[in-house]
C-alpha positions as semicolon CSV with decimal commas, in nm:
position;residue;x (nm);y (nm);z (nm)
1;X;0,000;0,000;0,000
2;X;0,303;0,230;0,007
3;X;0,242;0,356;-0,345
4;X;-0,120;0,433;-0,264
5;X;-0,018;0,620;0,049
6;X;0,237;0,834;-0,134
7;X;-0,014;0,941;-0,397
8;X;-0,289;1,005;-0,142
9;X;-0,067;1,216;0,079
10;X;0,035;1,422;-0,224
11;X;-0,328;1,475;-0,328
12;X;-0,457;1,557;0,021
13;X;-0,192;1,824;0,076
14;X;-0,430;2,047;-0,117
15;X;-0,708;2,203;0,086
16;X;-0,955;2,271;-0,194
17;X;-1,279;2,080;-0,238
18;X;-1,158;1,955;-0,576
19;X;-0,844;1,804;-0,421
20;X;-1,058;1,630;-0,159
21;X;-1,290;1,490;-0,423
22;X;-0,989;1,378;-0,629
23;X;-0,837;1,208;-0,325
24;X;-1,157;1,025;-0,234
25;X;-1,207;0,916;-0,596
26;X;-0,847;0,794;-0,615
27;X;-0,880;0,602;-0,288
28;X;-1,207;0,447;-0,406
29;X;-1,063;0,326;-0,736
30;X;-0,745;0,190;-0,576
31;X;-0,921;0,000;-0,297
32;X;-1,260;-0,112;-0,428
33;X;-1,247;-0,003;-0,793
34;X;-1,201;-0,359;-0,924
35;X;-1,473;-0,478;-0,683
36;X;-1,716;-0,219;-0,817
37;X;-1,637;-0,329;-1,171
38;X;-1,693;-0,695;-1,072
39;X;-2,028;-0,602;-0,921
40;X;-2,127;-0,415;-1,236
41;X;-2,032;-0,723;-1,438
42;X;-2,238;-0,957;-1,219
43;X;-2,540;-0,727;-1,228
44;X;-2,507;-0,701;-1,606
45;X;-2,494;-1,080;-1,638
46;X;-2,804;-1,127;-1,422
47;X;-2,995;-0,865;-1,620
48;X;-2,887;-1,034;-1,945
49;X;-3,007;-1,373;-1,824
50;X;-3,350;-1,229;-1,749
51;X;-3,369;-1,024;-2,069
52;X;-3,279;-1,326;-2,283
53;X;-3,554;-1,536;-2,122
54;X;-3,318;-1,791;-1,972
55;X;-3,522;-2,033;-1,761
56;X;-3,523;-1,984;-1,385
57;X;-3,370;-2,329;-1,341
58;X;-3,074;-2,242;-1,566
59;X;-3,032;-1,904;-1,395
60;X;-3,015;-2,068;-1,053
61;X;-2,767;-2,328;-1,180
62;X;-2,547;-2,056;-1,332
63;X;-2,555;-1,851;-1,011
64;X;-2,466;-2,155;-0,797
65;X;-2,180;-2,267;-1,022
66;X;-2,021;-1,922;-1,041
67;X;-2,076;-1,867;-0,666
68;X;-1,882;-2,183;-0,583
69;X;-1,590;-2,108;-0,815
70;X;-1,561;-1,743;-0,705
71;X;-1,584;-1,843;-0,339
72;X;-1,312;-2,105;-0,372
73;X;-1,090;-1,858;-0,561
74;X;-1,133;-1,601;-0,283
75;X;-1,055;-1,855;-0,012
76;X;-0,738;-2,001;-0,164
77;X;-0,597;-1,660;-0,251
78;X;-0,712;-1,495;0,071
79;X;-0,545;-1,755;0,293
80;X;-0,208;-1,693;0,127
81;X;-0,251;-1,320;0,077
82;X;-0,110;-1,192;0,407
83;X;0,208;-1,398;0,370
84;X;0,258;-1,297;0,006
85;X;0,198;-0,932;0,091
86;X;0,468;-0,953;0,360
87;X;0,708;-1,109;0,110
88;X;0,644;-0,828;-0,141
89;X;0,686;-0,562;0,129
90;X;1,017;-0,709;0,248
91;X;1,154;-0,732;-0,104
92;X;1,074;-0,366;-0,168
93;X;1,225;-0,266;0,168
94;X;1,545;-0,465;0,099
95;X;1,576;-0,333;-0,259
96;X;1,532;-0,684;-0,398
97;X;1,248;-0,599;-0,632
98;X;1,368;-0,848;-0,893
99;X;1,216;-1,118;-0,670
100;X;0,865;-0,976;-0,708
101;X;0,793;-1,071;-1,073
102;X;0,937;-1,417;-1,002
103;X;0,708;-1,453;-0,701
104;X;0,415;-1,339;-0,915
105;X;0,474;-1,633;-1,150
106;X;0,541;-1,872;-0,863
107;X;0,226;-1,782;-0,670
108;X;0,020;-1,791;-0,989
109;X;0,144;-2,145;-1,057
110;X;0,062;-2,252;-0,701
111;X;-0,282;-2,087;-0,696
112;X;-0,379;-2,207;-1,043
113;X;-0,272;-2,561;-0,950
114;X;-0,500;-2,561;-0,645
115;X;-0,780;-2,405;-0,850
116;X;-0,735;-2,671;-1,119
117;X;-0,773;-2,948;-0,859
118;X;-1,091;-2,796;-0,719
119;X;-1,235;-2,725;-1,064
120;X;-1,150;-3,078;-1,175
121;X;-1,351;-3,225;-0,889
122;X;-1,647;-2,995;-0,965
123;X;-1,640;-3,075;-1,336
124;X;-1,626;-3,453;-1,277
125;X;-1,915;-3,436;-1,032
126;X;-2,120;-3,226;-1,274
127;X;-2,052;-3,476;-1,552
128;X;-2,161;-3,765;-1,331
129;X;-2,473;-3,567;-1,240
130;X;-2,574;-3,543;-1,605
131;X;-2,415;-3,216;-1,721
132;X;-2,240;-3,361;-2,025
133;X;-2,185;-3,049;-2,238
134;X;-1,805;-3,048;-2,265
135;X;-1,786;-2,683;-2,374
136;X;-1,969;-2,577;-2,057
137;X;-1,755;-2,797;-1,835
138;X;-1,431;-2,676;-1,992
139;X;-1,548;-2,315;-1,962
140;X;-1,619;-2,360;-1,590
141;X;-1,282;-2,529;-1,542
142;X;-1,083;-2,256;-1,716
143;X;-1,286;-1,978;-1,552
144;X;-1,200;-2,108;-1,204
145;X;-0,828;-2,092;-1,286
146;X;-0,823;-1,746;-1,446
147;X;-1,038;-1,596;-1,168
148;X;-0,800;-1,738;-0,906
149;X;-0,503;-1,587;-1,088
150;X;-0,679;-1,250;-1,098
151;X;-0,731;-1,249;-0,721
152;X;-0,367;-1,351;-0,673
153;X;-0,240;-1,069;-0,896
154;X;-0,430;-0,818;-0,683
155;X;-0,168;-0,857;-0,409
156;X;0,109;-0,761;-0,653
157;X;-0,056;-0,466;-0,820
158;X;-0,082;-0,294;-0,480
159;X;0,291;-0,227;-0,518
160;X;0,234;-0,039;-0,845
161;X;0,154;0,330;-0,882
162;X;-0,027;0,298;-1,215
163;X;-0,371;0,274;-1,058
164;X;-0,560;0,428;-1,347
165;X;-0,401;0,173;-1,580
166;X;-0,496;-0,105;-1,339
167;X;-0,858;0,009;-1,331
168;X;-0,848;0,047;-1,710
169;X;-0,740;-0,318;-1,737
170;X;-1,064;-0,425;-1,570
171;X;-1,270;-0,200;-1,796
172;X;-1,098;-0,331;-2,109
173;X;-1,151;-0,690;-1,996
174;X;-1,523;-0,637;-1,939
175;X;-1,568;-0,452;-2,270
176;X;-1,395;-0,729;-2,466
177;X;-1,593;-0,990;-2,272
178;X;-1,920;-0,816;-2,355
179;X;-1,818;-0,801;-2,721
180;X;-1,732;-1,171;-2,713
181;X;-2,075;-1,254;-2,574
182;X;-2,252;-1,049;-2,843
183;X;-2,057;-1,222;-3,120
184;X;-2,117;-1,569;-2,976
185;X;-2,485;-1,502;-2,918
186;X;-2,544;-1,353;-3,264
187;X;-2,331;-1,576;-3,484
188;X;-2,318;-1,915;-3,313
189;X;-2,568;-2,168;-3,188
190;X;-2,409;-2,195;-2,845
191;X;-2,629;-2,202;-2,537
192;X;-2,667;-1,859;-2,369
193;X;-2,507;-1,983;-2,047
194;X;-2,208;-2,119;-2,236
195;X;-2,172;-1,791;-2,425
196;X;-2,170;-1,599;-2,096
197;X;-1,917;-1,838;-1,940
198;X;-1,685;-1,805;-2,240
199;X;-1,723;-1,427;-2,226
200;X;-1,627;-1,438;-1,856
201;X;-1,320;-1,643;-1,945
202;X;-1,222;-1,372;-2,193
203;X;-1,280;-1,099;-1,931
204;X;-1,053;-1,250;-1,669
205;X;-0,792;-1,372;-1,919
206;X;-0,758;-1,019;-2,060
207;X;-0,740;-0,873;-1,708
208;X;-0,471;-1,125;-1,610
209;X;-0,258;-1,056;-1,917
210;X;-0,282;-0,679;-1,875
211;X;-0,200;-0,694;-1,503
212;X;0,097;-0,924;-1,566
213;X;0,221;-0,682;-1,833
214;X;0,191;-0,387;-1,592
215;X;0,380;-0,575;-1,320
216;X;0,659;-0,682;-1,555
217;X;0,703;-0,333;-1,698
218;X;0,700;-0,173;-1,351
219;X;0,963;-0,412;-1,214
220;X;1,215;-0,414;-1,497
221;X;1,414;-0,718;-1,386
222;X;1,325;-1,060;-1,252
223;X;1,529;-1,341;-1,105
224;X;1,443;-1,709;-1,145
225;X;1,369;-1,792;-0,782
226;X;0,998;-1,842;-0,846
227;X;0,915;-2,008;-0,516
228;X;1,124;-1,808;-0,268
229;X;0,800;-1,689;-0,110
230;X;0,729;-2,040;0,020
231;X;0,993;-1,992;0,293
232;X;0,773;-1,717;0,439
233;X;0,500;-1,966;0,527
234;X;0,748;-2,139;0,758
235;X;0,913;-1,815;0,872
236;X;0,585;-1,640;0,960
237;X;0,334;-1,913;1,053
238;X;0,115;-1,679;1,261
239;X;0,087;-1,441;0,968
240;X;-0,040;-1,721;0,746
241;X;-0,278;-1,851;1,012
242;X;-0,425;-1,505;1,077
243;X;-0,504;-1,466;0,708
244;X;-0,637;-1,821;0,689
245;X;-0,876;-1,788;0,983
246;X;-1,002;-1,448;0,871
247;X;-1,092;-1,540;0,512
248;X;-1,228;-1,887;0,594
249;X;-1,442;-1,762;0,883
250;X;-1,615;-1,506;0,662
251;X;-1,781;-1,796;0,481
252;X;-1,814;-2,051;0,762
253;X;-2,182;-1,959;0,820
254;X;-2,256;-1,985;0,447
255;X;-2,099;-2,327;0,416
256;X;-2,266;-2,468;0,728
257;X;-2,605;-2,326;0,629
258;X;-2,562;-2,479;0,283
259;X;-2,498;-2,820;0,434
260;X;-2,724;-2,836;0,739
261;X;-2,986;-2,560;0,743
262;X;-3,358;-2,562;0,667
263;X;-3,319;-2,277;0,415
264;X;-3,076;-2,463;0,186
265;X;-3,174;-2,589;-0,157
266;X;-3,009;-2,843;-0,386
267;X;-2,919;-2,735;-0,741
268;X;-2,745;-3,015;-0,932
269;X;-2,438;-3,094;-0,717
270;X;-2,451;-2,756;-0,541
271;X;-2,621;-2,664;-0,216
272;X;-2,692;-2,297;-0,143
273;X;-2,897;-2,087;0,099
274;X;-3,030;-1,814;-0,133
275;X;-3,192;-1,594;0,130
276;X;-2,882;-1,585;0,353
277;X;-2,639;-1,556;0,060
278;X;-2,826;-1,261;-0,091
279;X;-2,866;-1,086;0,246
280;X;-2,490;-1,120;0,307
281;X;-2,415;-0,983;-0,039
282;X;-2,633;-0,678;0,030
283;X;-2,474;-0,633;0,375
284;X;-2,127;-0,627;0,216
285;X;-2,245;-0,361;-0,030
286;X;-2,367;-0,145;0,260
287;X;-2,020;-0,160;0,419
288;X;-1,819;-0,124;0,099
289;X;-1,707;0,226;0,196
290;X;-1,510;0,095;0,496
291;X;-1,189;0,007;0,307
292;X;-1,190;0,348;0,138
293;X;-1,226;0,537;0,467
294;X;-0,958;0,318;0,625
295;X;-0,703;0,371;0,349
296;X;-0,760;0,748;0,337
297;X;-0,733;0,797;0,713
298;X;-0,446;0,557;0,777
299;X;-0,232;0,644;0,476
300;X;-0,277;1,022;0,502
301;X;-0,280;1,066;0,881
302;X;-0,132;0,770;1,066
303;X;0,146;0,646;0,837
304;X;0,365;0,958;0,862
305;X;0,346;0,950;1,245
306;X;0,431;0,579;1,236
307;X;0,737;0,644;1,016
308;X;0,866;0,918;1,247
309;X;0,823;0,696;1,552
310;X;1,001;0,396;1,396
311;X;1,278;0,626;1,271
312;X;1,328;0,764;1,623
313;X;1,396;0,410;1,750
314;X;1,714;0,396;1,544
315;X;1,890;0,716;1,648
316;X;1,660;0,909;1,884
317;X;1,689;0,970;2,258
318;X;1,434;0,825;2,496
319;X;1,263;1,162;2,516
320;X;1,233;1,180;2,136
321;X;1,107;0,822;2,117
322;X;0,840;0,891;2,380
323;X;0,736;1,211;2,207
324;X;0,676;1,040;1,875
325;X;0,519;0,736;2,043
326;X;0,257;0,952;2,213
327;X;0,188;1,143;1,890
328;X;0,150;0,818;1,698
329;X;-0,080;0,659;1,957
330;X;-0,296;0,970;1,979
331;X;-0,326;0,975;1,599
332;X;-0,410;0,604;1,594
333;X;-0,685;0,652;1,853
334;X;-0,833;0,946;1,666
335;X;-0,830;0,774;1,327
336;X;-0,956;0,439;1,456
337;X;-1,253;0,594;1,633
338;X;-1,319;0,816;1,333
339;X;-1,346;0,505;1,117
340;X;-1,564;0,332;1,376
341;X;-1,804;0,627;1,405
342;X;-1,828;0,735;1,042
343;X;-1,878;0,384;0,907
344;X;-2,139;0,313;1,174
345;X;-2,335;0,619;1,059
346;X;-2,302;0,511;0,693
347;X;-2,406;0,155;0,776
348;X;-2,713;0,266;0,972
349;X;-2,825;0,511;0,703
350;X;-2,777;0,266;0,415
351;X;-2,937;-0,019;0,609
352;X;-3,244;0,192;0,684
353;X;-3,257;0,297;0,319
354;X;-3,227;-0,067;0,218
355;X;-3,515;-0,170;0,441
356;X;-3,731;0,091;0,269
357;X;-3,614;0,036;-0,089
358;X;-3,533;-0,334;-0,117
359;X;-3,900;-0,447;-0,113
360;X;-3,956;-0,224;-0,418
361;X;-3,678;-0,417;-0,595
362;X;-3,828;-0,754;-0,511
363;X;-3,625;-0,835;-0,201
364;X;-3,840;-0,917;0,099
365;X;-3,925;-1,184;0,350
366;X;-3,630;-1,367;0,497
367;X;-3,373;-1,168;0,296
368;X;-3,493;-0,846;0,453
369;X;-3,504;-1,004;0,800
370;X;-3,143;-1,120;0,770
371;X;-3,018;-0,800;0,608
372;X;-3,032;-0,575;0,916
373;X;-2,826;-0,790;1,153
374;X;-2,587;-0,905;0,881
375;X;-2,510;-0,541;0,796
376;X;-2,402;-0,481;1,156
377;X;-2,217;-0,814;1,155
378;X;-2,017;-0,720;0,845
379;X;-1,950;-0,378;1,003
380;X;-1,802;-0,545;1,315
381;X;-1,604;-0,789;1,102
382;X;-1,448;-0,517;0,888
383;X;-1,351;-0,312;1,192
384;X;-1,202;-0,620;1,357
385;X;-0,990;-0,677;1,048
386;X;-0,870;-0,318;1,031
387;X;-0,771;-0,342;1,397
388;X;-0,572;-0,649;1,294
389;X;-0,406;-0,441;1,021
390;X;-0,271;-0,210;1,292
391;X;-0,127;-0,517;1,463
392;X;0,042;-0,598;1,130
393;X;0,192;-0,248;1,130
394;X;0,365;-0,325;1,460
395;X;0,452;-0,680;1,354
396;X;0,237;-0,834;1,627
397;X;0,173;-1,150;1,431
398;X;0,073;-1,351;1,735
399;X;-0,183;-1,086;1,830
400;X;-0,332;-1,090;1,480
401;X;-0,345;-1,471;1,496
402;X;-0,523;-1,467;1,834
403;X;-0,776;-1,214;1,705
404;X;-0,867;-1,404;1,388
405;X;-0,864;-1,737;1,574
406;X;-1,118;-1,582;1,812
407;X;-1,318;-1,477;1,507
408;X;-1,316;-1,835;1,381
409;X;-1,405;-2,002;1,711
410;X;-1,676;-1,750;1,806
411;X;-1,836;-1,755;1,460
412;X;-1,825;-2,135;1,437
413;X;-1,984;-2,180;1,780
414;X;-2,245;-1,912;1,710
415;X;-2,330;-2,076;1,376
416;X;-2,376;-2,419;1,535
417;X;-2,597;-2,267;1,807
418;X;-2,797;-2,078;1,542
419;X;-2,858;-2,404;1,356
420;X;-3,005;-2,549;1,677
421;X;-3,216;-2,241;1,756
422;X;-3,371;-2,203;1,412
423;X;-3,367;-1,995;1,096
424;X;-3,445;-1,664;1,269
425;X;-3,106;-1,676;1,444
426;X;-2,890;-1,746;1,138
427;X;-2,760;-1,390;1,084
428;X;-2,651;-1,362;1,449
429;X;-2,345;-1,585;1,393
430;X;-2,139;-1,336;1,194
431;X;-2,244;-1,054;1,427
432;X;-2,131;-1,246;1,737
433;X;-1,803;-1,356;1,579
434;X;-1,723;-1,009;1,445
435;X;-1,810;-0,831;1,770
436;X;-1,621;-1,069;2,002
437;X;-1,307;-1,073;1,786
438;X;-1,320;-0,695;1,739
439;X;-1,315;-0,650;2,118
440;X;-1,030;-0,901;2,153
441;X;-0,829;-0,731;1,876
442;X;-0,887;-0,385;2,021
443;X;-0,766;-0,480;2,369
444;X;-0,474;-0,677;2,224
445;X;-0,368;-0,364;2,039
446;X;-0,403;-0,159;2,359
447;X;-0,193;-0,401;2,565
448;X;0,069;-0,425;2,291
449;X;0,110;-0,048;2,296
450;X;0,220;-0,059;2,660
451;X;0,546;-0,235;2,574
452;X;0,587;-0,115;2,216
453;X;0,916;0,069;2,278
454;X;1,094;-0,245;2,397
455;X;0,934;-0,468;2,133
456;X;1,020;-0,249;1,835
457;X;1,352;-0,116;1,967
458;X;1,487;-0,466;2,013
459;X;1,360;-0,559;1,667
460;X;1,523;-0,254;1,506
461;X;1,850;-0,331;1,681
462;X;1,871;-0,684;1,539
């Protein structure tokens, strides 16, 4: 995130309204820009399915298949993301940037291999279940791999400063994918679902190629040590485990409700809980501003104070160290509570608006009942994670591990209890897990601050 921070600090030095708008727009595009483009793509696909009179059965099958492959891609890349990000950060810090392109290829090979295994199992099971169209099966298989590579590349592009080019890569991919669909639909006899799947393969393949090109041109040289990053999984086990528990726990309620709940339905080989899944999707949308607020406040306010404090550990007197420590901690408190308060206001306003407007869009019943508590649950979960990010700043890997492990245990237990209590309690699981782990993370950060001088001074003296 260093490149993002540098650009944001430069933009926010201006005091005009236009500079503020520019900064917020820049932060939005660099943090959730690709996510917004993905959402636009998914909405466009769903509208196309309805407009082209695709049967409800086929629409549900398509939604389930793509949900599974996207979810698996997010999980396998998310569990390795914290470790890979640390590797990239260390290579930049040590002026060994030639290792980054090599790691990009190495991680892509690893991630695509895991994705290929998962997709292979799905494709075989679909074939045994009676889905024998080879073009559709191959499209699903390839799509799983290219989507996984896209999510993996996202960790590397954070080191680039060409954010407009990165966003443009997603736009170009979607435009070419849409063109591919039109051509296939107009000039071939392929099934609509197959045409959309092939168009999605084009979208993510184009995005991958453009992102790889940007990474290779930004880092001019590359060594051949493609799997050097693997040593970091052994070197920083708590870092890996914290990322693993965070990303897996986000979807623990979904998976358990798919398998054991009364709201689950069976679609071919897939089981889903449509009301819970849709409510969670809407709750994430309500809280989508959280990463933007976090990046703006941390990178423009906190990071400079953090740099001055860490610098004082190397050659400052105790008085200087204490001065910058107090300034940094005061800034951290102010910015953390600012994020807590502002996002809470945004979440409440958007949730209330959703309760009023969603029935007009056809969302009601159980989806609306789940939406309110899930919105607060996602809010707590995001704030827990951003508290963990502060622990990453101070290299408290064990503290981040304890926090996300708490998230996992609390959410798992709450989900199992909710299954016993009944469908009305299903959204409470994520709320309980997010709230409990947020409290644990906050107090861990507080206690860590009490001995931060000794912890970081000894580390800087190594």
